[in-house]
N, C-alpha and C positions, 0 to 999 in steps of 0.2 A: 635918582638912585642915591642910596645912603652909604656912608662909610660906617661899617659895623665892626666893633671889637667884641670878640667872643673869647672867654676863658675856658680852659679845659678842653681843647679840641683834639686831643690825641686819640679819642675813641668815643663811642656812645653818642649821647645827645649832642655834645659839643661838636664832634666831627660832622654828624648829620646836619647840624644847624649851619655850620660853615659852608658846606657844600650846597645846601638849600638856598641860602642867601646869595652865594656867589653865582649859582646857576640862574638866579632871577635877575642878575645884573648888578647886585650891590658889590661894593668893594669891601673885602673882608680882611680884617687883621685877625688871623687865627693864632691864638697864643697857647702856650703850654710850658711846663717846666723844662722839658728836655726834647727839643724838636728832633735831635739826632736819633733818639730812641723811639720815635713814633712818626715815621716819615709819610704816613698814608695820605694825610691831607695835602702835602706838598706834591706827592706823586700824582694824585688825582687832578690837582690844579694844573700841573704841567701838561698832563695828557689831554685835558679838556680845555686848555687855555683859559682858565677861570681867573678872575681878578682876586686872588688870595695872596696875601703876604703873611708868611709864618714868622712869629715873633716869640722870643723867649720871655716868659712871665711866670714867676712863682708867686701865687697870691698870698702865700704864707709870709712873704718878705716884704717889709716896708721899702727897702732899697730897690728890690726887683720891680715892684709896682711903680715906683717913682721913675725909675730909668726907662721902663717900657713906655709909659705914657709920654714922658718928656721927649722920647725918640720918635714920636709920631707928629709930624708938622701939620698934617691935614686935620680938619675938624672931625671929631667923632660924633656922629649923628645918633648912634645907638650903641649901648653897652649891654652885652648879654653876660650876666654872671652865672656861669654854669659850672665852673670847677668845683668838684666835690669829692668827698671820701665817705666811706661807710665802715663803721665798726659795729659788730653786734655781739651781744653776750649780756649776762645779768649785771645789774649795777654793782653788786657785791663783788663779782668775780673778775670783772674787766680791770685792767690796770688803769690808774688815774690818767696816764698819758693818753689813752685812747679817747677820753673825754676832751682833754686839752687839744689834741691834734685835730679831732673832728670839728670842734668849734672854731679853731684857728682857720681852717680852710673853708668850711661851709658858711660860716657867719663873718668872722673878721676878714677873710679874704674878700668877700663881697663888699664889706664896708670900706676896705682899703681902695678898691677900684672905684667905688662910688665917690669917695672923696677926691680921688685923683681926676675924675672926669667932670665933676660938677662945676668947677670954676669956668671952664670953657663953654659948657652947655648954658650956664647962667648968663654968661656974657653975650652968647648968641641968642639967648631967649628962645631956645628950642632944644629938643633932644628926647631920647627915649631910653629908659633903663628897664631891662627885663631881668627879673631874678628867678632863676629856675629853683623852685622849691619841690614839693611832692605832696601827695595826699597825706604823707606822714608829717607835713607841716601843720596839719589840723587834726590828726589822729595819732595819739600817743600810745604805743604798744610795745610790750617786751617781745624779743630781746634787742630792740633797736633804740635804746635810750639815748646814746650819744647822737645818733643820726636825727632822731625826731626832735630832740632838744635844740639842735642846731638849726633845723628847718622851722620850728616854732619861732625861734629868734629872728630868722631871716624874714618870716612873714610879718612879724611885729614891726621890725625896722622898716620894711617896705611900706607898711601903712603910714607910719610917721613920715617917711620921706615923701610919699605921695602928697600929703598935705602941705609939707614945707615948700615943695618946688612947683606946684601947679600954677602959682601966680607968675612963674617965670616960663610958662609954656613947656615944661618938662613933664613928659608922661612916665608913669611907673606902672609896671605890670608884674604880677606874680603868676608863674606857670606851675600848675600842680599836676605832674604826670601820675597816672596810676601805674599798673604793672606794665613795664616795657622791658624788652629783651636787651639788657646791657650787661657788661661784665660785673658791675656792682650788684645788680639783681641776681646774677648767677652765683655770686659769692654767698648769698643768703641761703642757698640750697644746702649748705654744708653746716650742720649744727655742731656746736661745741659741746664737749662734755660739760655737764652742769648739774648742780643740785636743784635747779629750777626747771619746770616742765615746759615753759613757753618756747624755748629754742627749737627742740625737735618738732613741736606742733607747726610752727611757722615755716620750718624747713620743708615740711610736706606740702604746705600751702604753696610756697614758691615754686617747688618742683612742678606741681600740677598747673599752676597759673602760667608758668613760663612756657609750657607746651603750646599755649595758644596766645602768648603775649604779643602786643603790638611792637613793631620795630621802633627804634629811636626816631626815625624819620617822621613819625606821628607827631612828636613834640616839636621837631624842627619846623614843620609846616605851621604849627600854631605860633611859634616865635616869628617867623617871617610875616605872617598875617598881622600880628600885633605891630610890627615895625612899619608895614606898608599902610595899614588901614586907619591910622590916626585915632584909634580907640582910646577912650579914657577909662575903660572897664579895668578894675584892679585885678581881679582873680580870674584865671583861665584854666579850668580843669582840662586835662589832656588824656585822650584815650577813652574807649567806651566804658571802662570799668570805673573811671574816676568819680563821676557823679553818683552812681549808685553806691559806691563804697562810702563817700562823704555823707550821703543821705542815710545810710544804714547806721553810721555812728551818731548822726544827729537825732535819730529817732530814739536813742537811749538816753536816759539820765546818766550823769557821771557815775553815780553809784551802780547802776546796772552794767555800765561798761567795765568798772572795776570787778564786779562779781563775775562777769563773763570771762575775763581774763583769768580769774582765780578758780574756775571750775576744774573738777578733776578730769583727767584725760578723756574718759569715755563720754562724759557729758559734754566736753568741749567739741569733740569730734562730731558727736551727734547733732549739736547745735549748728555747726558749720554745714553739715549735710542738709539739715532742714532749711537753713537760711539761704544757702548758696548752691545747693545741689552738688556740692564737692566732697568727694571722699578723699581727705588728705592724710589718712592714716599711713604710717611708714611702710606697711606691708601692702599697700594698695597700688595697683598699676593702672587704674582707670577711675574716672569720676563716677 
């Protein structure tokens, strides 16, 4: 059984992954910024007698990361970088701080944790680092510029890291969830007032897709399997819509993708209806 440290376990994929791994017998260090404000993982662990220790960790803080990892005397066999935030809006209209904050958590937060765990994994000549990305780590679309940029960065550094550490028997995996029912995804249902058309369009897409979205346990199972199966596969799409969505984007040239995003409303809605069978217009109540 492995010792697994997971970031961002207050809800969503992080919470589901902590419970999935602990129920499989792994010891889990479930970390989050404010454990007192998100007691669910601790309550479930106590009720089910699961091997979970809840620790305070703010991935935005060098000091918090250093203190958390230094406070764990056991070897850390697997690190799951899951902590993340999402900000959506047009590049022009979002405050600059939205870009800074998103990159600090989703990208630099993962880098901080990777740097903290690598010395002991390298010394042990074994380990597994799982970075939770998204299909948005390979598909850039408005109004999610801060989020997609941070996930593109996470995917890039994961590729670099995989090449650096393989000779030390350290595995690196990127998990790319499609649409899954989390608080972060639910927030995207609410479009902001904007001079740009993409926000309301994608809000309708999210509303419809979330009606039949997979739960975060879908990705939790993928993460557990990566930890347990000794796979060296780098990328792992998660959920039934992830691969079709990635393939759909890959079938377009970059210029076609830009043109699709720039379509007028009626042409865009018609294209989504034709390609996906989804009526995502704001006044629609069914596909």
